[in-house]
N, C-alpha and C positions, 0 to 999 in steps of 0.2 A: 474479451478478456476482463476477469474481474480484478481489484487490486485491493489486496488486504496487507495489514503489517507482518501476519505471520507468513505468507508467500514471500513477502518483500525481505524478511529475515532470512529464509531458507534461500532463497535468490542471492541474496548478499555472501552467505556462508559458503555456497556452492561456487562463488566468485573467487572469495579470497582463500580458498583451501588449497591450491597451488602457490600461493606467495607466503603462506603462513602454516608451512607442513610442522604436523603434529600440534596444532592448537586446536582446543576443543571449543567449539561453538555453541551459544548459548542465545535462545531469541530474547531472553529477559534476563536481569541479574537473579540468580538464585542463593536462597540463604544456606543449603547444605549441599553436600558432594558435589562441589565445584572441583573441578579437575584443572591444576595449573600447568600450562599456560593456557591463558582462554581469552576469547574476544565474546563480548556479548553486547547487543542493540539495547539502548534505550531510548525511549521516546521521550523528547524536551517539549512535546506541546506541538502546538500547530495552529492554522486558521484556513477556514472555508470561505471563497468569494465566489458569489454567483457574478458569471459573466454571460455573453450572449446567446442564443439560442439552446439556452437550457444546459448549457456546460459549467462546471464549477472548476475552480483553480484551488486546489489542495495543497496547502503548504505544510509540510511534514519537518518538524526539526528531530534530529536525531544525535545519539552521541555512541561511537562506539567506543567501548571501553576496551582496554588490552590490558591482562593482568599477568605478571610473572612472578614467580618466587622473589619473596620481599628483601632477603638479604643476599642478594647478588653482589658481588664487587661490581659488575658493569652493568650493574640494572639502568642507569640513566641513559648510557650508551646504546644498549638493546631499544630502550623506548624511541630514543630520537632517530633509529635505525628502522624500526618500524612506523614511525611517524614519514619519515621521507618515501618509505615503500608505499603507505596509502596515499601520499600527496601524488605520486607517479601513477597510481592506477585506479584512482578514484574519480576522476572527472566524470567517466559513464561507466556502468555497469550493467548486465543484462537483467532484465525482470523476467522470471518465466512463471508463467500459469497455465495449468491446462493444456500444455503443449505447444502453447503460443509464447513469443518473446518479443521484448521491444528492449531498447538501451533508455536508460534514466539517466538525466544528469543531474550531477550535485552543485549545489550552489553554497557559497559562503563557508569552504572549508576553512577550519581552522583546528589547530590542537594544542593542548595542555599537558605537561608532563608536570605530576604530582606524587610524591613520597610512594604512592601504591598504586598508581595507574597512569596509564596513558589516554586521555579522552581525546578522541579524534570526533568532532562535531562537524556536522553539515546537514543543510537543508535539501529536500527535494521540494520540486514544484510541478505536482503532477495536474493534468487536464482529465478529469472525469465527469460521466453523465450520470445521475442517481438511476438506479434501476426503476424502471415502472412496474405498477404491479398491473396484473392482467385487469380489463375492464369489469368494474364491478356491474355493469350494466350492460348488455349488449341490445342493438339495434332491433326492435319487433317490427318483423315484415310479415304480413299475412296478405292475403285477399281479402279485403274487406268491401261489401256492397253498400253505397250508400241509399237509404231507402227513405223515400220522400215521406212526410208525414201523412198519415192515413192510408200508407199502400202497405199491402198485405200478401205475401206469396207471388209477388211480381205484378200485382194487378192493384190499381187505385181502387180507393173504397168507392163502393158501388158498382163496380166492374165485376161481370161474372165471366 
């Protein structure tokens, strides 16, 4: 199974859709054409640590940003309700790629309500194995005969 941030965003959008009906989901923040209400996923950084047996622990820090119309009278209440919903459903979520799926666990979940958005931050810790390239060289196996010095056509020098 491949792990990409694009597939992660799509898996998260599919998972959150029933809990946030009518909300548009964007993989990244966009500058124009944003239709509110919306959610978008923003990468806040991460790190990769080599572990045993060629496995890597990939830590990804994410920010799920929820935007509503700015001048709503109950804006803070709506953001609080959304944060509570996310707290209830975001411990595990399904990651789907190429008809395979697995559950991803979130870590360090926090949220912050600002004047213009809800920022729901969490980390993922994903074990990955880097794909290996095909062997640049393959083993050469042929039937080679060792010929003694001075041997020609299977006969030693001087033999007829």
